[in-house]
C-alpha positions in Angstrom: 4.3 34.1 84.9 5.4 31.9 88.1 7.7 29.0 87.3 5.5 25.7 88.0 8.5 24.7 90.5 10.1 26.7 93.2 13.6 26.8 93.9 14.7 24.3 96.4 15.9 25.8 99.9 18.2 23.2 101.7 16.8 22.3 104.9 17.8 23.9 108.4 19.0 27.1 106.4 21.5 25.0 104.6 22.9 23.6 107.8 26.6 22.4 108.5 28.5 21.4 105.5 29.9 17.9 105.7 33.5 19.1 106.2 32.3 21.0 109.2 31.0 18.1 111.0 33.3 16.9 113.7 34.2 12.9 113.4 32.7 12.5 117.3 29.0 13.6 115.9 29.5 10.7 113.3 30.3 8.0 115.2 27.3 7.3 117.1 25.5 6.9 113.7 28.4 4.6 112.6 27.6 2.2 115.5 24.0 2.0 114.6 24.6 1.4 111.0 26.8 -1.5 111.9 24.0 -2.7 114.4 21.8 -2.7 111.5 24.6 -4.6 109.4 24.7 -7.4 112.3 20.8 -7.7 112.4 20.7 -8.5 108.7 23.9 -10.4 108.5 22.2 -12.5 111.3 19.0 -13.1 109.2 21.0 -14.1 106.2 23.3 -16.6 108.1 19.8 -18.2 109.5 18.4 -18.7 106.0 22.1 -20.2 105.5 21.6 -22.7 108.2 24.3 -21.1 110.1 22.3 -20.7 113.4 25.4 -20.3 116.1 26.5 -17.5 113.7 23.2 -16.0 113.3 22.5 -16.0 117.2 25.7 -14.5 117.8 25.3 -11.7 115.2 21.7 -10.8 116.5 23.0 -10.5 120.2 25.6 -8.4 118.4 23.5 -6.4 116.6 21.3 -5.7 119.9 24.4 -5.0 122.1 25.4 -2.4 119.7 22.0 -1.1 119.3 21.6 -0.8 123.0 24.9 1.5 123.5 24.7 3.8 120.6 22.3 6.3 122.5 24.4 6.3 125.4 27.7 6.8 123.3 26.0 9.8 121.9 25.2 11.3 125.0 29.1 10.5 126.4 30.4 12.3 123.3 27.5 15.0 123.4 27.0 13.9 119.8 22.9 13.8 120.2 20.6 14.8 117.2 17.4 14.4 116.0 18.8 12.6 112.8 20.7 10.3 115.1 17.4 9.2 117.4 15.1 8.6 114.4 17.8 6.4 112.7 18.4 4.6 116.0 14.4 4.0 116.5 14.1 2.6 112.9 17.3 0.5 113.8 15.5 -1.0 116.8 12.8 -2.9 115.1 15.0 -4.5 113.0 17.6 -5.4 115.6 15.1 -6.3 118.5 12.2 -7.5 116.5 12.6 -8.7 113.0 16.1 -10.4 113.3 15.3 -12.5 116.4 11.9 -13.6 114.9 13.0 -14.6 111.8 16.1 -16.2 112.8 14.1 -18.2 115.4 11.4 -18.8 113.0 14.3 -20.2 110.4 15.8 -22.6 113.1 12.5 -23.8 114.8 9.3 -22.1 114.9 8.7 -23.3 111.3 8.1 -26.8 112.7 5.0 -25.7 114.5 3.9 -24.6 111.1 1.1 -21.6 110.9 1.2 -20.9 114.8 4.9 -20.7 114.8 4.7 -18.0 111.9 1.9 -16.2 113.9 4.1 -16.3 117.0 7.1 -14.6 115.1 4.9 -11.9 113.6 3.2 -11.1 117.1 6.7 -10.8 118.3 7.9 -7.9 116.1 4.7 -6.5 116.1 5.2 -6.3 120.0 8.8 -5.3 119.9 7.5 -2.3 117.5 4.5 -1.3 119.7 7.4 -1.4 122.7 9.5 0.9 121.1 6.7 3.5 120.2 5.6 3.3 123.8 9.0 4.2 125.1 9.4 7.0 122.6 6.0 8.4 124.0 7.3 8.1 127.3 10.7 9.5 126.9 9.0 12.9 126.1 6.4 13.1 128.8 8.0 15.5 131.3 5.1 15.2 134.0 6.1 12.0 135.1 7.5 11.8 138.9 11.3 11.3 138.8 11.7 8.1 140.4 9.3 6.5 138.0 12.0 7.2 135.3 14.3 4.7 137.2 11.5 2.1 135.5 10.7 0.6 132.4 6.9 0.0 131.2 7.3 -3.3 130.1 10.4 -5.6 129.6 12.7 -3.3 127.2 13.5 -4.7 123.7 17.0 -5.4 123.8 16.1 -7.8 127.0 13.0 -9.2 124.8 15.5 -9.9 121.8 17.7 -11.7 124.4 14.7 -13.6 126.0 13.0 -14.6 123.1 15.9 -16.9 121.4 16.2 -19.2 124.7 15.1 -22.0 122.6 18.0 -21.6 120.7 20.8 -21.7 123.2 19.0 -24.6 124.6 18.9 -26.5 121.2 22.9 -25.2 121.1 23.1 -27.2 124.4 21.7 -30.3 122.9 17.9 -30.0 122.9 16.6 -31.7 120.1 14.6 -29.5 117.7 11.5 -31.6 117.7 7.9 -30.6 117.0 6.5 -30.5 120.4 9.5 -28.3 121.5 8.5 -26.0 118.6 5.2 -25.8 120.0 6.7 -25.1 123.3 8.7 -22.5 121.9 6.0 -20.7 120.2 4.1 -20.5 123.6 7.2 -18.9 125.0 7.6 -16.3 122.2 4.0 -15.1 122.6 4.9 -14.9 126.6 7.8 -12.8 125.8 5.7 -10.8 123.2 3.0 -10.3 125.7 5.9 -8.9 128.2 7.0 -6.4 125.8 3.5 -4.8 125.8 2.6 -5.7 129.3 2.7 -2.7 132.3 5.0 -4.3 134.0 7.4 -2.1 135.7 10.8 -3.1 135.0 13.8 -1.7 137.1 15.8 0.1 134.6 19.1 0.5 136.9 19.5 4.3 135.3 20.1 5.9 138.7 22.0 2.9 140.4 24.9 4.3 142.4 27.7 1.8 143.0 29.8 2.8 146.8 33.4 3.4 146.2 34.5 0.6 148.3 32.7 -2.0 146.1 34.0 -0.7 142.6 36.5 -3.0 142.3 34.4 -5.9 143.3 31.8 -4.8 140.6 34.9 -4.7 138.0 35.8 -8.1 138.9 32.1 -9.6 138.6 31.6 -7.9 135.2 34.7 -9.0 133.9 33.8 -12.8 135.4 30.5 -12.7 133.4 32.4 -11.6 130.2 34.7 -14.4 130.7 31.9 -16.8 131.3 30.3 -15.5 128.2 33.3 -16.0 125.7 34.1 -19.6 127.4 30.3 -20.8 127.9 28.3 -18.9 126.0 25.2 -20.9 125.6 25.3 -21.6 129.3 25.8 -18.5 130.3 23.1 -17.2 128.0 20.5 -19.4 129.4 21.3 -18.8 133.0 21.1 -14.8 132.4 17.6 -15.4 130.9 16.4 -17.6 133.8 18.0 -14.9 136.1 16.3 -12.1 134.3 12.9 -13.9 134.6 13.4 -14.5 138.2 14.3 -10.8 138.5 10.8 -9.5 137.0 8.7 -10.1 140.0 11.2 -8.7 142.4 11.1 -5.3 140.3 7.2 -5.5 140.6 7.3 -6.0 144.0 10.2 -2.9 144.6 8.1 -0.9 142.4 4.7 -1.3 144.4 6.5 -0.4 147.5 8.1 2.8 146.2 4.6 3.7 144.8 3.0 3.5 148.3 5.8 5.4 149.7 5.4 7.9 147.2 1.5 8.0 147.4 1.3 7.3 143.6 -1.0 5.0 141.8 0.7 1.2 141.3 0.9 1.1 137.8 2.8 4.1 136.0 0.8 6.8 134.2 -1.2 5.6 131.1 0.0 6.0 127.8 -1.8 7.1 124.4 -0.8 4.7 122.3 -2.5 6.7 119.3 -1.0 9.9 119.6 1.4 11.2 117.1 1.9 14.5 118.8 
């Protein structure tokens, strides 16, 4: 008589034991976990009314979540587990956390439209991340198109949508009209996330050797400004990014004409799960 339950076989024929896993393979996943902790802590601080700390935690979560993949590739520690964990963390850090903190501070003054805007942003972020994963698996795209994101990337969307918070910390009063304006801006950012807008990624950008020191100095200056004048610097960064978007579209159009390709990136089957 057969037993009702078969003996459990470990996945992957057992796989490596924990003691056999090098520490460098765990480090990127640890960064992802810290990003989740920062994002959820930002939500907590928002509920407690500590909005400046909440904003810093959400931005820290976005930063950590943006570097864990690059860190994994740098350490040659990429894995399917890490990729899936990073994808699940992205929706929290780039979508849910910014939307809830912004709603707790300002959008709730707009009533139901404010909550609808927060929901739309979180949903758009999830759709944007799903599309990114699909495009990342496509190998038949022209190489030059890999230099562009399709739509505003999720980390940038998280930074953009919190502009009303930066302005409030600079003295803008969170009144009901401002709440409605922030609601409209949140919806705009949500549409930018899921749009077909080609956004230059800078992945293949190479710096001439004679300008490396200038670039290092510029990065150091930006970090110093960010530490000394965080809200002014973040506001200026958002404005600069929004100005950059039309130039990115223009550069893509010129490159597409040069390569003889279609003006927009190839369509993606959003419903595909293969």
